Kinemage of the C-alpha trace (Angstrom):
@kinemage 1
@onewidth
@group {chain A} dominant
@subgroup {mainchain}
@vectorlist {calphas} color= white
{ca unk a 1} P 114.502 122.732 47.172
{ca unk a 2} L 114.697 120.211 49.932
{ca unk a 3} L 114.283 120.896 53.803
{ca unk a 4} L 117.787 120.455 54.225
{ca unk a 5} L 118.727 122.998 51.496
{ca unk a 6} L 116.638 125.600 52.743
{ca unk a 7} L 118.597 125.504 56.155
{ca unk a 8} L 122.170 125.658 54.522
{ca unk a 9} L 120.445 128.549 52.843
{ca unk a 10} L 119.250 130.496 55.164
{ca unk a 11} L 121.171 133.379 56.428
{ca unk a 12} L 120.436 133.855 60.125
{ca unk a 13} L 122.065 131.088 62.866
{ca unk a 14} L 120.387 129.731 65.139
{ca unk a 15} L 120.992 131.074 69.188
{ca unk a 16} L 122.516 129.136 71.624
{ca unk a 17} L 119.682 126.431 72.845
{ca unk a 18} L 117.826 126.159 69.364
{ca unk a 19} L 117.511 125.181 66.477
{ca unk a 20} L 115.337 125.803 63.213
{ca unk a 21} L 113.242 123.176 61.256
{ca unk a 22} L 111.668 123.415 57.955
{ca unk a 23} L 107.963 122.306 57.740
{ca unk a 24} L 105.985 121.575 54.683
{ca unk a 25} L 103.630 124.033 55.473
{ca unk a 26} L 101.123 124.359 51.336
{ca unk a 27} L 101.890 124.173 48.142
{ca unk a 28} L 103.714 127.126 47.843
{ca unk a 29} L 105.082 127.860 51.286
{ca unk a 30} L 107.181 126.395 54.342
{ca unk a 31} L 106.878 127.372 57.709
{ca unk a 32} L 110.445 127.684 59.121
{ca unk a 33} L 109.853 127.056 63.303
{ca unk a 34} L 112.415 128.209 66.164
{ca unk a 35} L 112.165 124.641 68.339
{ca unk a 36} L 113.482 125.920 72.231
{ca unk a 37} L 115.980 123.064 73.449
{ca unk a 38} L 115.033 123.977 77.402
{ca unk a 39} L 112.474 122.806 79.669
{ca unk a 40} L 109.691 124.995 80.608
{ca unk a 41} L 107.574 123.545 83.418
{ca unk a 42} L 104.019 124.949 82.221
{ca unk a 43} L 104.747 122.916 79.056
{ca unk a 44} L 105.627 119.554 81.513
{ca unk a 45} L 109.155 119.052 79.931
{ca unk a 46} L 108.045 118.813 76.197
{ca unk a 47} L 109.615 120.877 73.601
{ca unk a 48} L 108.250 124.564 73.165
{ca unk a 49} L 108.450 125.712 69.132
{ca unk a 50} L 107.702 128.902 67.360
{ca unk a 51} L 107.014 130.273 64.030
{ca unk a 52} L 110.192 132.115 63.003
{ca unk a 53} L 107.665 132.633 59.197
{ca unk a 54} L 107.589 131.352 56.101
{ca unk a 55} L 109.276 131.161 52.994
{ca unk a 56} L 108.208 130.318 49.451
{ca unk a 57} L 111.286 128.492 48.206
{ca unk a 58} L 110.211 129.235 44.366
{ca unk a 59} L 109.799 132.893 45.010
{ca unk a 60} L 112.798 133.217 47.225
{ca unk a 61} L 110.522 135.288 49.424
{ca unk a 62} L 110.312 135.391 53.359
{ca unk a 63} L 106.577 136.325 55.080
{ca unk a 64} L 106.673 137.061 58.500
{ca unk a 65} L 103.830 135.160 60.615
{ca unk a 66} L 100.040 136.284 61.546
{ca unk a 67} L 100.027 133.162 63.616
{ca unk a 68} L 101.454 129.551 63.606
{ca unk a 69} L 99.435 128.479 60.336
{ca unk a 70} L 98.757 132.106 58.640
{ca unk a 71} L 101.053 133.632 56.175
{ca unk a 72} L 102.303 137.740 56.605
{ca unk a 73} L 102.986 140.359 54.400
{ca unk a 74} L 107.057 139.783 52.398
{ca unk a 75} L 110.117 141.138 54.351
{ca unk a 76} L 113.171 141.594 53.574
{ca unk a 77} L 115.813 139.652 54.819
{ca unk a 78} L 117.708 141.990 56.790
{ca unk a 79} L 115.190 143.575 58.372
{ca unk a 80} L 114.374 140.185 60.853
{ca unk a 81} L 116.290 138.357 63.968
{ca unk a 82} L 117.950 134.877 64.267
{ca unk a 83} L 114.125 135.220 66.442
{ca unk a 84} L 111.883 135.931 64.830
{ca unk a 85} L 110.957 136.915 60.676
{ca unk a 86} L 108.767 140.107 61.920
{ca unk a 87} L 110.352 143.271 60.993
{ca unk a 88} L 111.809 145.101 63.285
{ca unk a 89} L 110.258 148.490 63.951
{ca unk a 90} L 112.594 151.235 62.595
């Protein structure tokens, strides 16, 4: 499955001022990144990126991030937001 297909099938729409990007992570998963399009003084005007979460295209599973490089637990996409795959506390 291509990165374009993954984004096309992604259930969230990027918030205003943001966009999603898919990056190769390892042989099984891809990283879904949330790009911030506003400029931050602390970053000298460079674009800021945060990890939304991870996705396994073969198993069709989403994972919460532990950090930018580490895959966490499987999450139900219904318990995520357009900003993060970290599960909501209910």
